mmJSON file of the N, C-alpha and C atoms, coordinates in Angstrom:
{"data_MODEL":{"atom_site":{
"group_PDB":["ATOM","ATOM","ATOM","ATOM","ATOM","ATOM","ATOM","ATOM","ATOM","ATOM","ATOM","ATOM","ATOM","ATOM","ATOM","ATOM","ATOM","ATOM","ATOM","ATOM","ATOM","ATOM","ATOM","ATOM","ATOM","ATOM","ATOM","ATOM","ATOM","ATOM","ATOM","ATOM","ATOM","ATOM","ATOM","ATOM","ATOM","ATOM","ATOM","ATOM","ATOM","ATOM","ATOM","ATOM","ATOM","ATOM","ATOM","ATOM","ATOM","ATOM","ATOM","ATOM","ATOM","ATOM","ATOM","ATOM","ATOM","ATOM","ATOM","ATOM","ATOM","ATOM","ATOM","ATOM","ATOM","ATOM","ATOM","ATOM","ATOM","ATOM","ATOM","ATOM","ATOM","ATOM","ATOM","ATOM","ATOM","ATOM","ATOM","ATOM","ATOM","ATOM","ATOM","ATOM","ATOM","ATOM","ATOM","ATOM","ATOM","ATOM","ATOM","ATOM","ATOM","ATOM","ATOM","ATOM","ATOM","ATOM","ATOM","ATOM","ATOM","ATOM","ATOM","ATOM","ATOM","ATOM","ATOM","ATOM","ATOM","ATOM","ATOM","ATOM","ATOM","ATOM","ATOM","ATOM","ATOM","ATOM","ATOM","ATOM","ATOM","ATOM","ATOM","ATOM","ATOM","ATOM","ATOM","ATOM","ATOM","ATOM","ATOM","ATOM","ATOM","ATOM","ATOM","ATOM","ATOM","ATOM","ATOM","ATOM","ATOM","ATOM","ATOM","ATOM","ATOM","ATOM","ATOM","ATOM","ATOM","ATOM","ATOM","ATOM","ATOM","ATOM","ATOM","ATOM","ATOM","ATOM","ATOM","ATOM","ATOM","ATOM","ATOM","ATOM","ATOM","ATOM","ATOM","ATOM","ATOM","ATOM","ATOM","ATOM","ATOM","ATOM","ATOM","ATOM","ATOM","ATOM","ATOM","ATOM","ATOM","ATOM","ATOM","ATOM","ATOM","ATOM","ATOM","ATOM","ATOM","ATOM","ATOM","ATOM","ATOM","ATOM","ATOM","ATOM","ATOM","ATOM","ATOM","ATOM","ATOM","ATOM","ATOM","ATOM","ATOM","ATOM","ATOM","ATOM","ATOM","ATOM","ATOM","ATOM","ATOM","ATOM","ATOM","ATOM","ATOM","ATOM","ATOM","ATOM","ATOM","ATOM","ATOM","ATOM","ATOM","ATOM","ATOM","ATOM","ATOM","ATOM","ATOM","ATOM","ATOM","ATOM"],
"id":[1,2,3,4,5,6,7,8,9,10,11,12,13,14,15,16,17,18,19,20,21,22,23,24,25,26,27,28,29,30,31,32,33,34,35,36,37,38,39,40,41,42,43,44,45,46,47,48,49,50,51,52,53,54,55,56,57,58,59,60,61,62,63,64,65,66,67,68,69,70,71,72,73,74,75,76,77,78,79,80,81,82,83,84,85,86,87,88,89,90,91,92,93,94,95,96,97,98,99,100,101,102,103,104,105,106,107,108,109,110,111,112,113,114,115,116,117,118,119,120,121,122,123,124,125,126,127,128,129,130,131,132,133,134,135,136,137,138,139,140,141,142,143,144,145,146,147,148,149,150,151,152,153,154,155,156,157,158,159,160,161,162,163,164,165,166,167,168,169,170,171,172,173,174,175,176,177,178,179,180,181,182,183,184,185,186,187,188,189,190,191,192,193,194,195,196,197,198,199,200,201,202,203,204,205,206,207,208,209,210,211,212,213,214,215,216,217,218,219,220,221,222,223,224,225,226,227,228,229,230,231,232,233,234],
"type_symbol":["N","C","C","N","C","C","N","C","C","N","C","C","N","C","C","N","C","C","N","C","C","N","C","C","N","C","C","N","C","C","N","C","C","N","C","C","N","C","C","N","C","C","N","C","C","N","C","C","N","C","C","N","C","C","N","C","C","N","C","C","N","C","C","N","C","C","N","C","C","N","C","C","N","C","C","N","C","C","N","C","C","N","C","C","N","C","C","N","C","C","N","C","C","N","C","C","N","C","C","N","C","C","N","C","C","N","C","C","N","C","C","N","C","C","N","C","C","N","C","C","N","C","C","N","C","C","N","C","C","N","C","C","N","C","C","N","C","C","N","C","C","N","C","C","N","C","C","N","C","C","N","C","C","N","C","C","N","C","C","N","C","C","N","C","C","N","C","C","N","C","C","N","C","C","N","C","C","N","C","C","N","C","C","N","C","C","N","C","C","N","C","C","N","C","C","N","C","C","N","C","C","N","C","C","N","C","C","N","C","C","N","C","C","N","C","C","N","C","C","N","C","C","N","C","C","N","C","C","N","C","C","N","C","C"],
"label_atom_id":["N","CA","C","N","CA","C","N","CA","C","N","CA","C","N","CA","C","N","CA","C","N","CA","C","N","CA","C","N","CA","C","N","CA","C","N","CA","C","N","CA","C","N","CA","C","N","CA","C","N","CA","C","N","CA","C","N","CA","C","N","CA","C","N","CA","C","N","CA","C","N","CA","C","N","CA","C","N","CA","C","N","CA","C","N","CA","C","N","CA","C","N","CA","C","N","CA","C","N","CA","C","N","CA","C","N","CA","C","N","CA","C","N","CA","C","N","CA","C","N","CA","C","N","CA","C","N","CA","C","N","CA","C","N","CA","C","N","CA","C","N","CA","C","N","CA","C","N","CA","C","N","CA","C","N","CA","C","N","CA","C","N","CA","C","N","CA","C","N","CA","C","N","CA","C","N","CA","C","N","CA","C","N","CA","C","N","CA","C","N","CA","C","N","CA","C","N","CA","C","N","CA","C","N","CA","C","N","CA","C","N","CA","C","N","CA","C","N","CA","C","N","CA","C","N","CA","C","N","CA","C","N","CA","C","N","CA","C","N","CA","C","N","CA","C","N","CA","C","N","CA","C","N","CA","C","N","CA","C","N","CA","C","N","CA","C","N","CA","C","N","CA","C"],
"label_alt_id":[null,null,null,null,null,null,null,null,null,null,null,null,null,null,null,null,null,null,null,null,null,null,null,null,null,null,null,null,null,null,null,null,null,null,null,null,null,null,null,null,null,null,null,null,null,null,null,null,null,null,null,null,null,null,null,null,null,null,null,null,null,null,null,null,null,null,null,null,null,null,null,null,null,null,null,null,null,null,null,null,null,null,null,null,null,null,null,null,null,null,null,null,null,null,null,null,null,null,null,null,null,null,null,null,null,null,null,null,null,null,null,null,null,null,null,null,null,null,null,null,null,null,null,null,null,null,null,null,null,null,null,null,null,null,null,null,null,null,null,null,null,null,null,null,null,null,null,null,null,null,null,null,null,null,null,null,null,null,null,null,null,null,null,null,null,null,null,null,null,null,null,null,null,null,null,null,null,null,null,null,null,null,null,null,null,null,null,null,null,null,null,null,null,null,null,null,null,null,null,null,null,null,null,null,null,null,null,null,null,null,null,null,null,null,null,null,null,null,null,null,null,null,null,null,null,null,null,null,null,null,null,null,null,null],
"label_comp_id":["MET","MET","MET","VAL","VAL","VAL","GLY","GLY","GLY","GLY","GLY","GLY","SER","SER","SER","ILE","ILE","ILE","THR","THR","THR","ALA","ALA","ALA","PRO","PRO","PRO","SER","SER","SER","GLY","GLY","GLY","ALA","ALA","ALA","VAL","VAL","VAL","GLU","GLU","GLU","VAL","VAL","VAL","THR","THR","THR","TYR","TYR","TYR","SER","SER","SER","GLY","GLY","GLY","ALA","ALA","ALA","TYR","TYR","TYR","SER","SER","SER","PHE","PHE","PHE","ALA","ALA","ALA","GLN","GLN","GLN","LEU","LEU","LEU","ASN","ASN","ASN","ASP","ASP","ASP","THR","THR","THR","GLY","GLY","GLY","THR","THR","THR","ASP","ASP","ASP","TYR","TYR","TYR","TRP","TRP","TRP","VAL","VAL","VAL","ASP","ASP","ASP","ASP","ASP","ASP","GLY","GLY","GLY","TYR","TYR","TYR","THR","THR","THR","GLN","GLN","GLN","GLY","GLY","GLY","VAL","VAL","VAL","VAL","VAL","VAL","ASN","ASN","ASN","ARG","ARG","ARG","PRO","PRO","PRO","PRO","PRO","PRO","THR","THR","THR","VAL","VAL","VAL","ASP","ASP","ASP","VAL","VAL","VAL","ILE","ILE","ILE","ALA","ALA","ALA","LEU","LEU","LEU","GLY","GLY","GLY","GLU","GLU","GLU","GLY","GLY","GLY","GLY","GLY","GLY","LEU","LEU","LEU","LYS","LYS","LYS","THR","THR","THR","ILE","ILE","ILE","THR","THR","THR","PHE","PHE","PHE","SER","SER","SER","ARG","ARG","ARG","PRO","PRO","PRO","VAL","VAL","VAL","THR","THR","THR","ASP","ASP","ASP","PRO","PRO","PRO","TYR","TYR","TYR","VAL","VAL","VAL","PRO","PRO","PRO","SER","SER","SER","PRO","PRO","PRO","VAL","VAL","VAL"],
"label_asym_id":["A","A","A","A","A","A","A","A","A","A","A","A","A","A","A","A","A","A","A","A","A","A","A","A","A","A","A","A","A","A","A","A","A","A","A","A","A","A","A","A","A","A","A","A","A","A","A","A","A","A","A","A","A","A","A","A","A","A","A","A","A","A","A","A","A","A","A","A","A","A","A","A","A","A","A","A","A","A","A","A","A","A","A","A","A","A","A","A","A","A","A","A","A","A","A","A","A","A","A","A","A","A","A","A","A","A","A","A","A","A","A","A","A","A","A","A","A","A","A","A","A","A","A","A","A","A","A","A","A","A","A","A","A","A","A","A","A","A","A","A","A","A","A","A","A","A","A","A","A","A","A","A","A","A","A","A","A","A","A","A","A","A","A","A","A","A","A","A","A","A","A","A","A","A","A","A","A","A","A","A","A","A","A","A","A","A","A","A","A","A","A","A","A","A","A","A","A","A","A","A","A","A","A","A","A","A","A","A","A","A","A","A","A","A","A","A","A","A","A","A","A","A","A","A","A","A","A","A","A","A","A","A","A","A"],
"label_entity_id":["1","1","1","1","1","1","1","1","1","1","1","1","1","1","1","1","1","1","1","1","1","1","1","1","1","1","1","1","1","1","1","1","1","1","1","1","1","1","1","1","1","1","1","1","1","1","1","1","1","1","1","1","1","1","1","1","1","1","1","1","1","1","1","1","1","1","1","1","1","1","1","1","1","1","1","1","1","1","1","1","1","1","1","1","1","1","1","1","1","1","1","1","1","1","1","1","1","1","1","1","1","1","1","1","1","1","1","1","1","1","1","1","1","1","1","1","1","1","1","1","1","1","1","1","1","1","1","1","1","1","1","1","1","1","1","1","1","1","1","1","1","1","1","1","1","1","1","1","1","1","1","1","1","1","1","1","1","1","1","1","1","1","1","1","1","1","1","1","1","1","1","1","1","1","1","1","1","1","1","1","1","1","1","1","1","1","1","1","1","1","1","1","1","1","1","1","1","1","1","1","1","1","1","1","1","1","1","1","1","1","1","1","1","1","1","1","1","1","1","1","1","1","1","1","1","1","1","1","1","1","1","1","1","1"],
"label_seq_id":[1,1,1,2,2,2,3,3,3,4,4,4,5,5,5,6,6,6,7,7,7,8,8,8,9,9,9,10,10,10,11,11,11,12,12,12,13,13,13,14,14,14,15,15,15,16,16,16,17,17,17,18,18,18,19,19,19,20,20,20,21,21,21,22,22,22,23,23,23,24,24,24,25,25,25,26,26,26,27,27,27,28,28,28,29,29,29,30,30,30,31,31,31,32,32,32,33,33,33,34,34,34,35,35,35,36,36,36,37,37,37,38,38,38,39,39,39,40,40,40,41,41,41,42,42,42,43,43,43,44,44,44,45,45,45,46,46,46,47,47,47,48,48,48,49,49,49,50,50,50,51,51,51,52,52,52,53,53,53,54,54,54,55,55,55,56,56,56,57,57,57,58,58,58,59,59,59,60,60,60,61,61,61,62,62,62,63,63,63,64,64,64,65,65,65,66,66,66,67,67,67,68,68,68,69,69,69,70,70,70,71,71,71,72,72,72,73,73,73,74,74,74,75,75,75,76,76,76,77,77,77,78,78,78],
"pdbx_PDB_ins_code":[null,null,null,null,null,null,null,null,null,null,null,null,null,null,null,null,null,null,null,null,null,null,null,null,null,null,null,null,null,null,null,null,null,null,null,null,null,null,null,null,null,null,null,null,null,null,null,null,null,null,null,null,null,null,null,null,null,null,null,null,null,null,null,null,null,null,null,null,null,null,null,null,null,null,null,null,null,null,null,null,null,null,null,null,null,null,null,null,null,null,null,null,null,null,null,null,null,null,null,null,null,null,null,null,null,null,null,null,null,null,null,null,null,null,null,null,null,null,null,null,null,null,null,null,null,null,null,null,null,null,null,null,null,null,null,null,null,null,null,null,null,null,null,null,null,null,null,null,null,null,null,null,null,null,null,null,null,null,null,null,null,null,null,null,null,null,null,null,null,null,null,null,null,null,null,null,null,null,null,null,null,null,null,null,null,null,null,null,null,null,null,null,null,null,null,null,null,null,null,null,null,null,null,null,null,null,null,null,null,null,null,null,null,null,null,null,null,null,null,null,null,null,null,null,null,null,null,null,null,null,null,null,null,null],
"Cartn_x":[79.977,79.475,77.914,77.804,76.658,76.18,75.251,74.868,72.953,73.048,71.719,71.793,70.874,70.907,70.99,71.099,71.12,70.191,69.436,68.689,68.911,69.619,69.987,69.024,69.385,68.656,68.456,69.415,69.053,68.814,68.317,67.58,68.226,68.081,68.918,69.953,71.091,71.98,72.548,72.64,72.808,74.957,74.701,76.398,75.997,77.406,77.966,79.151,79.625,80.832,81.23,82.478,83.079,84.784,84.715,85.393,85.133,86.248,85.735,84.518,83.924,82.749,82.185,81.985,81.422,80.244,79.508,77.985,77.334,75.843,75.355,73.845,73.426,71.918,71.018,70.201,69.997,68.033,66.926,65.777,65.598,65.77,65.635,64.679,65.639,65.306,66.643,66.359,67.684,67.853,69.079,69.155,69.582,69.743,69.452,70.765,71.909,73.411,73.354,72.873,72.655,71.976,71.535,71.3,72.343,73.242,74.765,75.516,75.69,76.9,77.838,78.498,79.938,79.878,78.991,78.98,79.401,78.431,78.288,79.529,80.164,80.615,79.93,78.644,77.436,78.037,78.925,79.3,77.978,77.585,76.917,74.968,74.158,72.669,72.788,71.931,72.232,70.85,71.306,70.62,68.977,67.886,66.461,65.951,67.249,66.551,67.693,67.746,68.907,69.385,69.511,70.644,72.011,73.423,74.512,75.155,76.645,77.441,78.696,78.961,79.609,81.245,82.079,83.296,83.915,84.824,85.735,87.151,87.927,89.274,90.231,91.206,91.995,91.271,92.5,92.259,91.908,91.89,90.963,89.689,89.216,87.772,87.33,86.128,86.139,84.368,84.032,82.603,82.496,81.436,81.212,79.966,80.236,78.742,78.289,76.899,76.27,76.17,76.852,76.59,77.811,78.602,79.238,79.114,79.873,79.453,80.35,80.405,80.923,81.619,82.355,82.447,82.284,82.187,81.229,81.771,80.976,81.446,81.745,82.838,83.17,83.928,82.874,83.513,84.374,85.296,86.514,86.245,86.645,86.007,86.475,84.996,85.212,85.488],
"Cartn_y":[49.265,48.317,48.208,46.66,46.047,45.218,44.798,44.153,43.402,42.734,41.509,41.01,40.136,38.69,37.814,36.716,35.503,34.651,33.798,33.086,31.908,31.601,30.782,29.858,28.709,27.757,28.625,29.86,29.977,31.512,32.286,33.08,34.302,35.155,35.738,36.709,36.535,36.985,38.115,39.301,40.57,40.844,40.596,40.651,41.635,42.089,43.676,43.439,43.127,43.332,44.907,44.904,46.264,45.594,46.568,46.11,45.698,45.53,45.027,44.08,44.875,43.776,44.49,43.146,43.493,43.794,43.081,43.68,42.814,43.395,42.576,42.562,41.524,41.337,41.083,41.64,41.952,41.488,41.594,41.998,40.851,39.832,38.269,38.572,39.377,39.682,39.605,39.147,38.732,37.229,36.876,35.688,35.229,33.7,32.416,31.799,32.639,32.198,31.056,30.833,29.114,27.945,27.892,26.599,25.581,25.98,24.527,25.063,23.593,23.614,23.702,24.441,25.161,26.116,27.22,27.97,27.037,26.52,25.737,24.237,23.987,22.861,21.607,21.744,20.604,20.388,21.572,20.789,21.958,22.571,23.529,23.734,24.332,24.061,25.074,25.471,26.906,28.063,29.022,29.908,30.027,30.567,30.211,31.195,32.084,33.524,33.495,34.395,34.614,35.581,36.07,37.277,36.747,37.571,37.284,39.002,38.843,39.64,39.283,39.87,38.965,39.76,39.486,39.721,40.222,41.082,42.056,41.565,41.401,41.129,42.006,41.415,42.171,42.745,43.737,44.317,43.552,44.36,43.771,44.142,42.576,42.394,42.246,42.531,42.494,41.951,40.627,40.718,40.654,41.095,41.315,40.982,39.733,39.077,40.235,40.239,40.587,40.52,38.755,37.788,36.795,36.088,35.216,33.908,33.381,32.15,31.292,29.879,29.426,28.325,28.49,27.985,28.458,29.98,30.287,29.716,29.741,28.964,30.16,30.042,31.711,30.905,30.536,29.777,30.104,30.05,30.361,30.712,31.537,31.803,30.981,30.765,29.972,30.174],
"Cartn_z":[-5.251,-4.906,-4.731,-4.756,-5.533,-4.129,-3.714,-2.619,-2.902,-1.949,-1.639,-0.887,0.001,0.281,-0.164,1.152,0.81,1.999,1.534,2.176,2.563,4.182,4.52,5.429,5.724,7.234,7.671,8.423,9.57,9.762,8.254,7.817,7.016,7.074,5.924,6.126,5.369,5.504,4.508,4.984,3.826,3.338,1.791,1.232,0.908,0.732,-0.247,-1.209,-2.12,-2.86,-3.047,-2.769,-3.609,-4.561,-5.972,-6.556,-7.895,-8.567,-10.597,-10.358,-11.133,-11.742,-13.203,-14.258,-15.258,-15.768,-14.937,-15.075,-13.548,-13.33,-12.168,-12.255,-12.013,-13.092,-11.199,-10.404,-9.777,-10.155,-8.828,-8.777,-9.89,-9.685,-10.244,-11.368,-12.603,-13.907,-14.894,-15.735,-16.92,-17.43,-17.837,-18.381,-17.289,-17.36,-15.805,-16.224,-15.75,-16.108,-15.472,-14.36,-13.67,-14.022,-15.156,-15.419,-15.864,-16.677,-16.849,-15.424,-15.251,-14.222,-14.242,-15.457,-15.688,-14.609,-14.065,-12.702,-11.339,-11.298,-9.678,-10.302,-10.697,-11.411,-10.362,-10.461,-9.914,-8.665,-7.405,-6.158,-5.263,-5.767,-5.018,-5.342,-4.524,-5.427,-6.127,-7.484,-8.069,-7.067,-7.652,-6.786,-7.34,-6.018,-6.391,-7.702,-8.114,-8.892,-9.796,-10.573,-11.769,-11.34,-10.509,-9.638,-9.901,-9.992,-10.566,-10.131,-9.815,-10.199,-10.539,-11.934,-12.416,-12.534,-11.354,-10.972,-12.186,-12.023,-13.053,-12.619,-13.982,-13.627,-13.184,-12.406,-11.802,-10.492,-9.15,-8.374,-7.21,-6.019,-4.985,-4.961,-4.399,-4.069,-2.958,-2.462,-1.47,-1.097,-0.439,-0.302,1.79,1.631,3.184,3.249,4.431,5.305,6.292,6.44,8.12,9.029,9.079,9.696,8.943,10.378,9.818,8.978,7.671,6.764,6.475,6.761,6.556,5.167,4.419,3.471,2.262,1.83,1.225,-0.613,-1.641,-2.63,-3.796,-4.33,-5.274,-6.522,-7.094,-8.477,-9.39,-10.106,-10.39,-12.369,-12.903,-13.282,-14.877,-15.975,-16.674,-17.747],
"occupancy":[1.0,1.0,1.0,1.0,1.0,1.0,1.0,1.0,1.0,1.0,1.0,1.0,1.0,1.0,1.0,1.0,1.0,1.0,1.0,1.0,1.0,1.0,1.0,1.0,1.0,1.0,1.0,1.0,1.0,1.0,1.0,1.0,1.0,1.0,1.0,1.0,1.0,1.0,1.0,1.0,1.0,1.0,1.0,1.0,1.0,1.0,1.0,1.0,1.0,1.0,1.0,1.0,1.0,1.0,1.0,1.0,1.0,1.0,1.0,1.0,1.0,1.0,1.0,1.0,1.0,1.0,1.0,1.0,1.0,1.0,1.0,1.0,1.0,1.0,1.0,1.0,1.0,1.0,1.0,1.0,1.0,1.0,1.0,1.0,1.0,1.0,1.0,1.0,1.0,1.0,1.0,1.0,1.0,1.0,1.0,1.0,1.0,1.0,1.0,1.0,1.0,1.0,1.0,1.0,1.0,1.0,1.0,1.0,1.0,1.0,1.0,1.0,1.0,1.0,1.0,1.0,1.0,1.0,1.0,1.0,1.0,1.0,1.0,1.0,1.0,1.0,1.0,1.0,1.0,1.0,1.0,1.0,1.0,1.0,1.0,1.0,1.0,1.0,1.0,1.0,1.0,1.0,1.0,1.0,1.0,1.0,1.0,1.0,1.0,1.0,1.0,1.0,1.0,1.0,1.0,1.0,1.0,1.0,1.0,1.0,1.0,1.0,1.0,1.0,1.0,1.0,1.0,1.0,1.0,1.0,1.0,1.0,1.0,1.0,1.0,1.0,1.0,1.0,1.0,1.0,1.0,1.0,1.0,1.0,1.0,1.0,1.0,1.0,1.0,1.0,1.0,1.0,1.0,1.0,1.0,1.0,1.0,1.0,1.0,1.0,1.0,1.0,1.0,1.0,1.0,1.0,1.0,1.0,1.0,1.0,1.0,1.0,1.0,1.0,1.0,1.0,1.0,1.0,1.0,1.0,1.0,1.0,1.0,1.0,1.0,1.0,1.0,1.0,1.0,1.0,1.0,1.0,1.0,1.0],
"B_iso_or_equiv":[0.0,0.0,0.0,0.0,0.0,0.0,0.0,0.0,0.0,0.0,0.0,0.0,0.0,0.0,0.0,0.0,0.0,0.0,0.0,0.0,0.0,0.0,0.0,0.0,0.0,0.0,0.0,0.0,0.0,0.0,0.0,0.0,0.0,0.0,0.0,0.0,0.0,0.0,0.0,0.0,0.0,0.0,0.0,0.0,0.0,0.0,0.0,0.0,0.0,0.0,0.0,0.0,0.0,0.0,0.0,0.0,0.0,0.0,0.0,0.0,0.0,0.0,0.0,0.0,0.0,0.0,0.0,0.0,0.0,0.0,0.0,0.0,0.0,0.0,0.0,0.0,0.0,0.0,0.0,0.0,0.0,0.0,0.0,0.0,0.0,0.0,0.0,0.0,0.0,0.0,0.0,0.0,0.0,0.0,0.0,0.0,0.0,0.0,0.0,0.0,0.0,0.0,0.0,0.0,0.0,0.0,0.0,0.0,0.0,0.0,0.0,0.0,0.0,0.0,0.0,0.0,0.0,0.0,0.0,0.0,0.0,0.0,0.0,0.0,0.0,0.0,0.0,0.0,0.0,0.0,0.0,0.0,0.0,0.0,0.0,0.0,0.0,0.0,0.0,0.0,0.0,0.0,0.0,0.0,0.0,0.0,0.0,0.0,0.0,0.0,0.0,0.0,0.0,0.0,0.0,0.0,0.0,0.0,0.0,0.0,0.0,0.0,0.0,0.0,0.0,0.0,0.0,0.0,0.0,0.0,0.0,0.0,0.0,0.0,0.0,0.0,0.0,0.0,0.0,0.0,0.0,0.0,0.0,0.0,0.0,0.0,0.0,0.0,0.0,0.0,0.0,0.0,0.0,0.0,0.0,0.0,0.0,0.0,0.0,0.0,0.0,0.0,0.0,0.0,0.0,0.0,0.0,0.0,0.0,0.0,0.0,0.0,0.0,0.0,0.0,0.0,0.0,0.0,0.0,0.0,0.0,0.0,0.0,0.0,0.0,0.0,0.0,0.0,0.0,0.0,0.0,0.0,0.0,0.0],
"pdbx_formal_charge":[null,null,null,null,null,null,null,null,null,null,null,null,null,null,null,null,null,null,null,null,null,null,null,null,null,null,null,null,null,null,null,null,null,null,null,null,null,null,null,null,null,null,null,null,null,null,null,null,null,null,null,null,null,null,null,null,null,null,null,null,null,null,null,null,null,null,null,null,null,null,null,null,null,null,null,null,null,null,null,null,null,null,null,null,null,null,null,null,null,null,null,null,null,null,null,null,null,null,null,null,null,null,null,null,null,null,null,null,null,null,null,null,null,null,null,null,null,null,null,null,null,null,null,null,null,null,null,null,null,null,null,null,null,null,null,null,null,null,null,null,null,null,null,null,null,null,null,null,null,null,null,null,null,null,null,null,null,null,null,null,null,null,null,null,null,null,null,null,null,null,null,null,null,null,null,null,null,null,null,null,null,null,null,null,null,null,null,null,null,null,null,null,null,null,null,null,null,null,null,null,null,null,null,null,null,null,null,null,null,null,null,null,null,null,null,null,null,null,null,null,null,null,null,null,null,null,null,null,null,null,null,null,null,null],
"auth_seq_id":[1,1,1,2,2,2,3,3,3,4,4,4,5,5,5,6,6,6,7,7,7,8,8,8,9,9,9,10,10,10,11,11,11,12,12,12,13,13,13,14,14,14,15,15,15,16,16,16,17,17,17,18,18,18,19,19,19,20,20,20,21,21,21,22,22,22,23,23,23,24,24,24,25,25,25,26,26,26,27,27,27,28,28,28,29,29,29,30,30,30,31,31,31,32,32,32,33,33,33,34,34,34,35,35,35,36,36,36,37,37,37,38,38,38,39,39,39,40,40,40,41,41,41,42,42,42,43,43,43,44,44,44,45,45,45,46,46,46,47,47,47,48,48,48,49,49,49,50,50,50,51,51,51,52,52,52,53,53,53,54,54,54,55,55,55,56,56,56,57,57,57,58,58,58,59,59,59,60,60,60,61,61,61,62,62,62,63,63,63,64,64,64,65,65,65,66,66,66,67,67,67,68,68,68,69,69,69,70,70,70,71,71,71,72,72,72,73,73,73,74,74,74,75,75,75,76,76,76,77,77,77,78,78,78],
"auth_comp_id":["MET","MET","MET","VAL","VAL","VAL","GLY","GLY","GLY","GLY","GLY","GLY","SER","SER","SER","ILE","ILE","ILE","THR","THR","THR","ALA","ALA","ALA","PRO","PRO","PRO","SER","SER","SER","GLY","GLY","GLY","ALA","ALA","ALA","VAL","VAL","VAL","GLU","GLU","GLU","VAL","VAL","VAL","THR","THR","THR","TYR","TYR","TYR","SER","SER","SER","GLY","GLY","GLY","ALA","ALA","ALA","TYR","TYR","TYR","SER","SER","SER","PHE","PHE","PHE","ALA","ALA","ALA","GLN","GLN","GLN","LEU","LEU","LEU","ASN","ASN","ASN","ASP","ASP","ASP","THR","THR","THR","GLY","GLY","GLY","THR","THR","THR","ASP","ASP","ASP","TYR","TYR","TYR","TRP","TRP","TRP","VAL","VAL","VAL","ASP","ASP","ASP","ASP","ASP","ASP","GLY","GLY","GLY","TYR","TYR","TYR","THR","THR","THR","GLN","GLN","GLN","GLY","GLY","GLY","VAL","VAL","VAL","VAL","VAL","VAL","ASN","ASN","ASN","ARG","ARG","ARG","PRO","PRO","PRO","PRO","PRO","PRO","THR","THR","THR","VAL","VAL","VAL","ASP","ASP","ASP","VAL","VAL","VAL","ILE","ILE","ILE","ALA","ALA","ALA","LEU","LEU","LEU","GLY","GLY","GLY","GLU","GLU","GLU","GLY","GLY","GLY","GLY","GLY","GLY","LEU","LEU","LEU","LYS","LYS","LYS","THR","THR","THR","ILE","ILE","ILE","THR","THR","THR","PHE","PHE","PHE","SER","SER","SER","ARG","ARG","ARG","PRO","PRO","PRO","VAL","VAL","VAL","THR","THR","THR","ASP","ASP","ASP","PRO","PRO","PRO","TYR","TYR","TYR","VAL","VAL","VAL","PRO","PRO","PRO","SER","SER","SER","PRO","PRO","PRO","VAL","VAL","VAL"],
"auth_asym_id":["A","A","A","A","A","A","A","A","A","A","A","A","A","A","A","A","A","A","A","A","A","A","A","A","A","A","A","A","A","A","A","A","A","A","A","A","A","A","A","A","A","A","A","A","A","A","A","A","A","A","A","A","A","A","A","A","A","A","A","A","A","A","A","A","A","A","A","A","A","A","A","A","A","A","A","A","A","A","A","A","A","A","A","A","A","A","A","A","A","A","A","A","A","A","A","A","A","A","A","A","A","A","A","A","A","A","A","A","A","A","A","A","A","A","A","A","A","A","A","A","A","A","A","A","A","A","A","A","A","A","A","A","A","A","A","A","A","A","A","A","A","A","A","A","A","A","A","A","A","A","A","A","A","A","A","A","A","A","A","A","A","A","A","A","A","A","A","A","A","A","A","A","A","A","A","A","A","A","A","A","A","A","A","A","A","A","A","A","A","A","A","A","A","A","A","A","A","A","A","A","A","A","A","A","A","A","A","A","A","A","A","A","A","A","A","A","A","A","A","A","A","A","A","A","A","A","A","A","A","A","A","A","A","A"],
"auth_atom_id":["N","CA","C","N","CA","C","N","CA","C","N","CA","C","N","CA","C","N","CA","C","N","CA","C","N","CA","C","N","CA","C","N","CA","C","N","CA","C","N","CA","C","N","CA","C","N","CA","C","N","CA","C","N","CA","C","N","CA","C","N","CA","C","N","CA","C","N","CA","C","N","CA","C","N","CA","C","N","CA","C","N","CA","C","N","CA","C","N","CA","C","N","CA","C","N","CA","C","N","CA","C","N","CA","C","N","CA","C","N","CA","C","N","CA","C","N","CA","C","N","CA","C","N","CA","C","N","CA","C","N","CA","C","N","CA","C","N","CA","C","N","CA","C","N","CA","C","N","CA","C","N","CA","C","N","CA","C","N","CA","C","N","CA","C","N","CA","C","N","CA","C","N","CA","C","N","CA","C","N","CA","C","N","CA","C","N","CA","C","N","CA","C","N","CA","C","N","CA","C","N","CA","C","N","CA","C","N","CA","C","N","CA","C","N","CA","C","N","CA","C","N","CA","C","N","CA","C","N","CA","C","N","CA","C","N","CA","C","N","CA","C","N","CA","C","N","CA","C","N","CA","C","N","CA","C","N","CA","C","N","CA","C","N","CA","C","N","CA","C","N","CA","C"],
"pdbx_PDB_model_num":[1,1,1,1,1,1,1,1,1,1,1,1,1,1,1,1,1,1,1,1,1,1,1,1,1,1,1,1,1,1,1,1,1,1,1,1,1,1,1,1,1,1,1,1,1,1,1,1,1,1,1,1,1,1,1,1,1,1,1,1,1,1,1,1,1,1,1,1,1,1,1,1,1,1,1,1,1,1,1,1,1,1,1,1,1,1,1,1,1,1,1,1,1,1,1,1,1,1,1,1,1,1,1,1,1,1,1,1,1,1,1,1,1,1,1,1,1,1,1,1,1,1,1,1,1,1,1,1,1,1,1,1,1,1,1,1,1,1,1,1,1,1,1,1,1,1,1,1,1,1,1,1,1,1,1,1,1,1,1,1,1,1,1,1,1,1,1,1,1,1,1,1,1,1,1,1,1,1,1,1,1,1,1,1,1,1,1,1,1,1,1,1,1,1,1,1,1,1,1,1,1,1,1,1,1,1,1,1,1,1,1,1,1,1,1,1,1,1,1,1,1,1,1,1,1,1,1,1,1,1,1,1,1,1]
}}}
């Protein structure tokens, strides 16, 4: 399980993910995968940090938010 928080206009939202993942890059260190619009498909604003959880293939995946979130964007594998 990995987790973090999202800074929304209405305040912080805590997020946890459980399921298969390839790697997690947290604490604003590492490769900036968000520089290419391929990940956001130009549809959403890029995150302000380089944090990312690379989901793994197959299996059950659960993303839990500490409060309701409307229309979360989860990109398809590239």
